[in-house]
C-alpha positions as CSV (number, residue, x, y, z in Angstrom):
1,M,0.0,0.0,0.0
2,Q,1.3,3.5,-1.0
3,K,2.7,5.6,1.9
4,L,2.9,9.3,1.7
5,S,5.2,11.9,3.4
6,F,2.2,13.8,4.9
7,R,3.2,13.4,8.6
8,Q,6.9,13.8,7.9
9,T,6.2,17.0,6.0
10,L,4.0,18.3,8.8
11,S,6.8,17.8,11.3
12,E,9.9,18.6,9.2
13,Y,8.7,22.0,8.1
14,G,6.8,23.1,11.2
15,L,3.4,22.8,9.6
16,D,2.1,20.9,12.6
17,E,3.1,23.7,15.0
18,A,1.3,26.3,12.9
19,V,-1.9,24.2,12.9
20,L,-1.7,23.4,16.6
21,S,-1.0,27.0,17.5
22,S,-4.1,28.2,15.5
23,G,-6.4,25.3,16.6
24,T,-8.3,25.6,13.3
25,V,-7.4,24.5,9.8
26,I,-9.4,25.1,6.6
27,V,-8.8,22.8,3.6
28,G,-9.2,24.0,0.0
29,F,-11.3,21.2,-1.3
30,S,-11.9,21.0,-5.1
31,G,-12.9,17.3,-5.2
32,G,-9.8,16.3,-7.2
33,A,-7.5,13.5,-6.2
34,D,-5.0,15.8,-4.3
35,S,-7.5,17.6,-2.2
36,S,-9.6,14.5,-1.6
37,C,-6.4,12.8,-0.2
38,L,-5.5,15.8,1.9
39,L,-9.0,16.1,3.3
40,R,-8.9,12.4,4.6
41,L,-5.4,12.7,6.0
42,L,-6.1,15.9,7.8
43,N,-9.4,14.6,9.0
44,E,-7.6,11.7,10.8
45,W,-4.7,13.9,12.0
46,T,-6.9,16.7,13.4
47,K,-9.1,14.2,15.3
48,E,-5.9,12.9,17.0
49,K,-4.7,16.4,17.9
50,G,-8.1,18.0,18.8
51,V,-7.9,20.6,16.0
52,A,-11.0,22.0,14.3
53,L,-11.2,21.1,10.6
54,Y,-13.3,22.9,7.9
55,A,-13.4,22.6,4.1
56,A,-13.8,25.3,1.5
57,H,-15.0,24.8,-2.1
58,I,-15.3,27.4,-4.9
59,N,-17.5,26.9,-7.9
60,H,-15.9,29.2,-10.5
61,M,-18.8,28.7,-13.0
62,I,-16.2,28.2,-15.7
63,R,-17.0,24.5,-16.6
64,G,-20.8,24.6,-16.5
65,D,-22.4,21.3,-15.5
66,E,-19.0,19.8,-14.6
67,A,-18.4,22.6,-12.0
68,D,-21.9,22.0,-10.5
69,R,-21.1,18.2,-10.4
70,D,-17.8,18.9,-8.5
71,E,-19.7,21.1,-6.0
72,K,-22.3,18.4,-5.4
73,F,-19.5,15.8,-4.9
74,C,-17.8,18.0,-2.3
75,R,-21.0,18.5,-0.4
76,L,-21.7,14.8,-0.3
77,V,-18.1,13.9,0.8
78,C,-18.1,16.5,3.6
79,E,-21.6,15.5,4.8
80,K,-20.4,11.9,5.0
81,L,-17.2,12.8,6.9
82,K,-19.1,15.3,9.0
83,I,-16.7,18.1,8.1
84,P,-18.3,21.6,7.9
85,L,-18.1,22.8,4.3
86,H,-18.2,26.4,3.1
87,V,-19.1,26.9,-0.6
88,L,-18.8,30.0,-2.8
89,K,-20.4,30.0,-6.2
90,I,-19.1,33.0,-8.2
91,D,-18.8,33.9,-11.9
92,I,-15.1,34.2,-12.3
93,P,-15.1,35.1,-16.0
94,A,-17.5,37.9,-15.4
95,L,-15.6,39.1,-12.4
96,A,-12.3,39.0,-14.3
97,K,-13.8,41.2,-17.0
98,D,-15.1,43.6,-14.4
99,R,-11.8,43.8,-12.6
100,G,-9.7,43.9,-15.7
101,T,-7.6,40.9,-14.6
102,G,-6.9,37.4,-16.0
103,L,-8.9,34.4,-15.1
104,E,-6.1,32.7,-13.1
105,E,-5.3,35.9,-11.2
106,T,-8.9,36.6,-10.5
107,A,-9.6,33.0,-9.3
108,R,-6.5,33.2,-7.0
109,N,-7.5,36.5,-5.4
110,V,-11.1,35.2,-4.9
111,R,-9.7,32.0,-3.3
112,Y,-7.6,33.8,-0.7
113,E,-10.4,36.4,-0.1
114,F,-12.8,33.5,0.6
115,F,-10.3,31.8,2.9
116,D,-10.0,35.0,4.9
117,Q,-13.8,35.4,5.0
118,I,-14.3,31.9,6.4
119,S,-11.4,32.4,8.9
120,L,-13.1,35.6,10.1
121,E,-16.4,33.9,10.5
122,I,-14.9,30.9,12.4
123,T,-12.2,32.5,14.6
124,G,-13.2,36.2,14.6
125,K,-9.9,37.0,12.8
126,R,-9.2,37.1,9.1
127,E,-5.9,35.4,9.7
128,G,-7.0,33.3,12.6
129,A,-7.1,29.9,10.8
130,V,-4.4,28.0,9.0
131,I,-5.1,27.3,5.3
132,A,-4.1,23.9,3.9
133,T,-3.9,23.5,0.1
134,A,-3.1,20.3,-1.8
135,H,-0.1,21.4,-3.9
136,N,2.1,18.4,-4.5
137,A,5.7,17.7,-5.8
138,D,4.5,17.7,-9.4
139,D,3.0,21.2,-8.9
140,N,6.3,22.2,-7.4
141,L,8.2,20.9,-10.5
142,E,5.8,22.7,-12.9
143,T,6.2,25.9,-10.9
144,V,10.0,25.8,-11.1
145,I,9.9,25.1,-14.8
146,F,7.4,27.9,-15.4
147,N,9.4,30.4,-13.3
148,M,12.6,29.3,-15.0
149,L,11.2,30.1,-18.4
150,R,10.1,33.5,-17.1
151,G,13.7,34.2,-16.1
152,S,13.0,34.1,-12.4
153,G,15.6,34.6,-9.8
154,T,16.5,32.4,-6.9
155,H,13.2,33.0,-5.1
156,G,11.2,31.8,-8.0
157,L,13.4,28.7,-8.4
158,C,12.6,27.8,-4.8
159,G,9.2,26.7,-6.1
160,I,6.3,26.3,-3.7
161,D,7.1,26.8,0.0
162,P,5.8,24.1,2.3
163,I,4.6,26.9,4.5
164,R,4.0,30.6,3.6
165,D,3.4,33.5,6.0
166,G,3.2,31.0,8.8
167,R,-0.3,30.3,7.8
168,F,-0.6,28.7,4.3
169,I,0.5,25.1,4.5
170,R,1.1,22.4,1.8
171,P,1.3,19.0,3.5
172,L,1.6,17.1,0.2
173,I,4.3,19.1,-1.3
174,C,6.8,16.3,-1.1
175,D,4.5,13.6,-2.6
176,S,4.1,13.1,-6.4
177,S,0.8,13.2,-8.1
178,E,1.0,9.5,-9.0
179,A,1.8,8.5,-5.4
180,I,-1.3,10.5,-4.3
181,R,-3.5,8.8,-6.9
182,Q,-2.2,5.4,-5.9
183,W,-3.0,6.2,-2.2
184,C,-6.5,7.1,-3.3
185,R,-6.9,3.8,-5.1
186,D,-5.4,1.8,-2.2
187,N,-7.8,3.5,0.3
188,E,-10.8,3.5,-2.1
189,V,-11.1,7.3,-2.0
190,E,-13.2,8.6,-4.8
191,F,-12.4,11.9,-6.6
192,V,-13.5,13.9,-9.6
193,T,-11.4,15.0,-12.6
194,D,-11.2,18.5,-14.0
195,S,-11.4,18.1,-17.8
196,T,-9.5,21.4,-18.4
197,N,-6.4,19.8,-16.8
198,L,-6.1,17.8,-20.0
199,E,-6.1,20.8,-22.4
200,I,-2.6,21.7,-23.4
201,E,-3.6,25.1,-24.6
202,Y,-2.8,26.3,-21.0
203,T,0.9,26.9,-20.3
204,R,0.9,24.8,-17.1
205,N,-0.9,21.9,-18.7
206,R,1.6,21.9,-21.6
207,I,4.4,21.7,-19.1
208,R,2.6,18.9,-17.3
209,H,1.7,16.8,-20.3
210,V,4.6,17.6,-22.7
211,V,7.7,18.9,-20.8
212,V,7.6,16.8,-17.6
213,P,7.2,13.5,-19.5
214,A,10.2,14.5,-21.6
215,L,12.2,15.1,-18.5
216,G,11.2,11.6,-17.3
217,Q,13.0,10.2,-20.3
218,I,16.2,11.9,-19.0
219,T,15.9,11.1,-15.3
220,P,13.5,8.6,-13.7
221,E,12.4,10.9,-10.9
222,P,12.4,14.5,-12.0
223,T,10.0,15.5,-9.2
224,S,12.4,14.2,-6.5
225,A,15.4,15.8,-8.1
226,V,13.7,19.2,-8.2
227,T,12.4,18.8,-4.7
228,R,16.0,18.3,-3.5
229,M,17.1,21.4,-5.5
230,T,14.3,23.6,-4.1
231,T,15.0,22.5,-0.6
232,L,18.7,23.6,-0.9
233,L,17.8,26.8,-2.8
234,R,15.2,27.7,-0.1
235,Q,17.9,27.5,2.6
236,D,20.0,30.0,0.6
237,D,17.1,32.2,0.0
238,D,16.0,32.2,3.6
239,Y,19.5,33.2,4.7
240,L,19.7,36.1,2.2
241,T,16.2,37.2,3.2
242,E,17.3,37.3,6.9
243,V,20.3,39.5,5.9
244,A,17.9,41.8,4.0
245,R,15.7,42.1,7.1
246,T,18.6,43.8,9.0
247,Y,18.2,46.8,6.7
248,V,14.4,47.1,7.2
249,V,12.8,48.7,10.2
250,P,9.9,46.4,11.4
251,G,6.6,47.9,10.2
252,S,8.4,50.5,7.9
253,T,7.8,50.9,4.2
254,E,10.7,53.3,3.7
255,I,14.5,53.0,3.4
256,N,17.4,55.4,3.0
257,R,18.1,55.8,-0.7
258,Q,21.8,55.7,-0.4
259,T,21.7,52.6,1.8
260,L,19.5,50.7,-0.8
261,S,21.7,51.9,-3.7
262,E,24.9,50.5,-2.0
263,L,23.4,47.0,-1.3
264,H,24.4,44.0,-3.4
265,P,21.5,43.3,-5.8
266,A,20.9,39.9,-4.1
267,I,20.2,41.8,-0.8
268,G,18.7,44.9,-2.4
269,S,16.1,43.0,-4.3
270,R,15.0,41.2,-1.1
271,V,14.8,44.5,0.8
272,I,12.5,45.8,-2.0
273,R,10.3,42.7,-1.6
274,L,10.1,43.1,2.2
275,L,9.1,46.7,1.9
276,Y,6.5,45.9,-0.7
277,S,5.0,43.1,1.3
278,E,4.7,45.5,4.3
279,A,2.9,48.1,2.2
280,K,0.4,45.9,0.2
281,T,-3.0,45.0,1.6
282,D,-4.0,42.3,-0.9
283,S,-2.5,39.1,-2.4
284,S,-0.7,41.0,-5.2
285,T,2.9,39.8,-5.9
286,L,6.0,41.6,-7.1
287,G,7.6,40.2,-10.3
288,E,11.3,40.2,-11.2
289,V,10.6,42.8,-13.8
290,H,9.3,45.2,-11.2
291,V,12.3,44.7,-8.9
292,K,14.7,45.2,-11.9
293,S,12.8,48.3,-13.0
294,L,13.1,49.8,-9.5
295,L,16.8,49.0,-9.1
296,S,17.4,50.5,-12.5
297,L,15.4,53.7,-11.7
298,L,17.3,54.0,-8.4
299,G,20.6,54.1,-10.2
300,S,19.5,56.4,-13.1
301,A,17.2,59.0,-11.5
302,E,19.1,61.9,-10.1
303,G,16.2,63.7,-8.4
304,E,12.7,62.5,-7.7
305,A,11.0,59.6,-9.5
306,S,8.1,57.2,-9.0
307,L,7.1,53.7,-10.1
308,S,3.7,52.0,-10.0
309,L,3.6,48.5,-8.7
310,P,0.9,45.8,-8.5
311,G,-1.7,46.1,-5.7
312,K,-2.0,49.9,-6.1
313,I,1.4,50.5,-4.6
314,N,3.6,53.4,-5.6
315,V,7.3,53.7,-5.0
316,K,8.4,57.3,-4.3
317,I,12.1,58.1,-4.8
318,N,13.6,61.3,-3.6
319,R,17.1,62.4,-2.9
320,R,17.0,60.8,0.6
321,T,14.5,58.0,0.8
322,V,12.7,55.2,-1.2
323,S,9.1,54.8,0.1
324,F,6.4,52.3,-0.8
325,V,3.0,54.0,-0.5
326,R,-0.5,52.8,-1.1
327,D,-2.5,54.9,-3.5
328,D,-5.2,55.6,-0.8
329,L,-2.6,56.8,1.7
330,Q,-0.7,59.3,-0.4
331,S,-0.9,62.8,1.1
332,P,-3.0,65.1,-1.1
333,Y,-2.3,68.8,-1.2
334,S,-5.0,70.2,1.0
335,G,-6.0,73.7,1.8
336,E,-8.2,72.6,4.8
337,T,-7.3,73.7,8.3
338,I,-5.6,70.8,10.1
339,F,-4.7,72.6,13.4
340,R,-6.0,75.6,15.3
341,Y,-4.1,77.6,18.0
342,P,-4.9,77.7,20.8
343,E,-8.0,75.5,20.5
344,D,-6.0,72.4,19.6
345,G,-3.2,73.0,22.1
346,N,0.2,74.5,21.6
347,I,2.0,71.6,19.8
348,F,1.3,70.3,16.2
349,E,3.1,67.3,14.9
350,N,3.3,65.2,11.7
351,S,5.9,62.9,10.2
352,L,8.0,65.8,9.0
353,C,8.2,68.1,12.0
354,R,6.8,69.5,15.3
355,V,5.5,73.0,15.7
356,T,5.4,74.6,19.2
357,F,3.6,77.8,20.1
358,S,4.4,79.7,23.3
359,H,4.5,83.2,24.9
360,T,7.9,82.5,26.6
361,Q,11.3,84.0,25.8
362,H,13.5,82.4,23.1
363,N,16.0,80.9,25.5
364,N,13.4,78.7,26.9
365,H,12.9,77.1,23.5
366,N,16.3,75.5,23.6
367,N,15.5,73.4,26.7
368,N,14.6,70.3,24.7
369,S,15.0,66.9,26.3
370,S,17.9,64.7,25.1
371,K,15.3,62.6,23.4
372,D,14.2,65.5,21.3
373,E,17.8,66.4,20.4
374,N,18.3,62.9,19.1
375,I,15.1,63.1,17.0
376,Y,15.1,66.6,15.5
377,K,17.9,67.6,13.2
378,L,16.9,71.2,12.5
379,S,15.1,73.9,14.5
380,I,13.7,77.2,13.1
381,L,12.3,79.9,15.3
382,T,10.4,83.1,14.7
383,S,8.5,85.6,16.9
384,L,5.4,87.4,15.7
385,S,3.8,90.5,17.0
386,F,0.7,89.1,18.7
387,D,-1.4,92.3,18.3
388,K,-0.9,92.2,14.5
389,I,-2.3,88.7,14.0
390,K,-5.7,88.9,12.3
391,G,-8.3,86.6,13.8
392,A,-7.6,82.9,14.5
393,M,-4.2,81.2,14.1
394,K,-4.2,77.9,12.2
395,I,-2.0,75.5,10.3
396,K,-2.8,74.1,6.8
397,Y,-1.0,72.2,4.1
398,R,-0.3,73.9,0.8
399,Q,-2.6,74.0,-2.2
400,A,-2.4,75.2,-5.8
401,G,-2.3,79.0,-6.1
402,D,-1.1,79.7,-2.5
403,T,0.8,83.1,-2.3
404,Y,2.8,84.6,0.5
405,F,3.7,88.3,1.0
406,F,7.1,89.2,2.4
407,G,10.0,91.5,1.4
408,G,7.6,93.8,-0.3
409,M,6.6,91.1,-2.8
410,T,3.8,88.5,-3.3
411,R,5.5,85.2,-3.9
412,K,4.1,81.8,-5.0
413,V,4.5,79.1,-2.4
414,K,5.1,76.5,-5.1
415,K,8.2,78.3,-6.3
416,L,9.5,79.0,-2.8
417,L,9.4,75.4,-1.8
418,G,10.6,74.2,-5.1
419,D,13.7,76.5,-4.8
420,K,14.6,74.8,-1.6
421,K,14.7,71.4,-3.5
422,L,12.3,69.7,-1.0
423,T,10.8,66.3,-1.9
424,S,7.2,66.1,-2.9
425,E,6.4,64.5,0.5
426,E,8.2,67.3,2.3
427,K,6.4,69.9,0.3
428,S,3.0,68.3,1.0
429,L,3.7,68.0,4.8
430,M,5.2,71.5,5.3
431,P,3.1,73.3,7.9
432,I,1.8,76.7,6.6
433,L,0.7,79.1,9.4
434,C,-2.2,81.4,8.6
435,D,-4.5,83.9,10.1
436,D,-7.7,85.4,8.6
437,E,-5.8,87.4,6.1
438,G,-3.7,84.6,4.7
439,I,-0.3,83.0,5.2
440,L,1.6,84.3,8.3
441,W,4.8,82.2,8.1
442,I,6.3,79.2,6.5
443,P,9.4,77.7,8.3
444,G,12.6,78.7,6.5
445,F,11.2,82.0,5.2
446,P,10.5,85.4,6.8
447,P,7.1,86.2,8.4
448,R,4.6,88.1,6.4
449,D,5.5,91.8,6.2
450,G,4.6,93.7,9.3
451,L,4.3,90.6,11.5
452,K,7.8,90.2,12.9
453,Q,8.2,91.2,16.5
454,T,10.5,94.1,16.9
455,G,9.2,96.1,19.9
456,E,8.2,95.4,23.5
457,G,4.6,94.3,22.9
458,P,3.2,90.8,23.4
459,A,4.8,88.2,21.1
460,L,3.9,84.8,19.9
461,H,7.0,82.6,19.7
462,I,7.0,79.6,17.3
463,T,9.5,76.9,16.9
464,C,9.5,74.3,14.1
465,D,11.7,71.3,14.7
466,F,12.3,69.1,11.7
467,I,13.1,65.4,11.7
468,N,15.6,65.8,8.8
469,D,18.1,68.6,8.2
470,L,16.3,70.2,5.4
471,N,17.9,72.9,3.2
472,L,15.8,75.7,4.7
473,R,18.3,78.1,6.2
């Protein structure tokens, strides 16, 4: 009777620890031989370990009656095994057209969205459950060949990870497709067959039915050979990734431009992937072409540059930093009031600077704590004649058409900030102090004509401390 590496794989790669830690596992169940085998093996194992087991099936509405047949089969199997089954019936072709994405990408995104939805329903957390899929050694071989033909780097040649993100597990990744089918025959496990798997018009099917058999004529066990290779490559890739992590601040999506530029491409490319993974909010992936484009842009662009990436992520490059920003989090230029003095207190802060208002003498402004001295690289102070301020004091961000009167001239804020060679982000976050008559003061420039304190009357002292040493003096 055929034996599989299921339990050994669970133990060797820490898949069992992930499942036991979660206490809940969801199996992607299509009804095919691989997922039917995995469902039975996990059903037995979870009962031994006291872990909750659920199944998930998606009817993609691509194969008509055959897809409905598969759904019915999965329902009957789970009912017989008393395994709770969650089913999603969705028109993938229509959804792909609506989203403007390919069928395979759309189906993949829907699959992981469905897993998260079930996990949230069961555990109360979108990532609360472990997800088990039935990828096998043949899938791994096909993935390696596919990635190799795309010109993938080491990461792509590692194939399919036994465990990804500590949550997605592949307990059959070391077992061949034929071994799994023989196990099903030996244990009288029924399964359904997807007719589209036989159509060689699809790239993966052509690899499966044409390329892999040809490899079998060269070596008797191509899947085993590639499994050994991917295991070794994954060790190298894991080490290089850990080195890359030393250059990334946990939770950050930004890195110093010079630092990234000076890294060896093997490390720099991994730093880019880590920052991208931190910024994205969906299952989008970064291809080698994107990494190469970014590294090339980093070396060729002298000033500011940007690059759009999958998942609605934009890379912003300026003279100091490389930042990965989601489209919905980019700072728009806004003319709305964001802070009022004194209603909102006497300190305003954002990621660029801190503005402090007071009626004390200048020498008291220098009594910053040692912590502040370590954080802020540049301090700019001004004193305004309190009696000449018109109405309420407020801070806003710049907007198109802003003008500023000092030195006997009306000046455009856009040109003033541009002349200081600030980055787009620095310009958008620059605090602009106003009263009812317009702009009072922008750090790095004189106050509006007639506002500077010169006599003995009441004065408002303002200090702007910047995180970076900007070219404002």
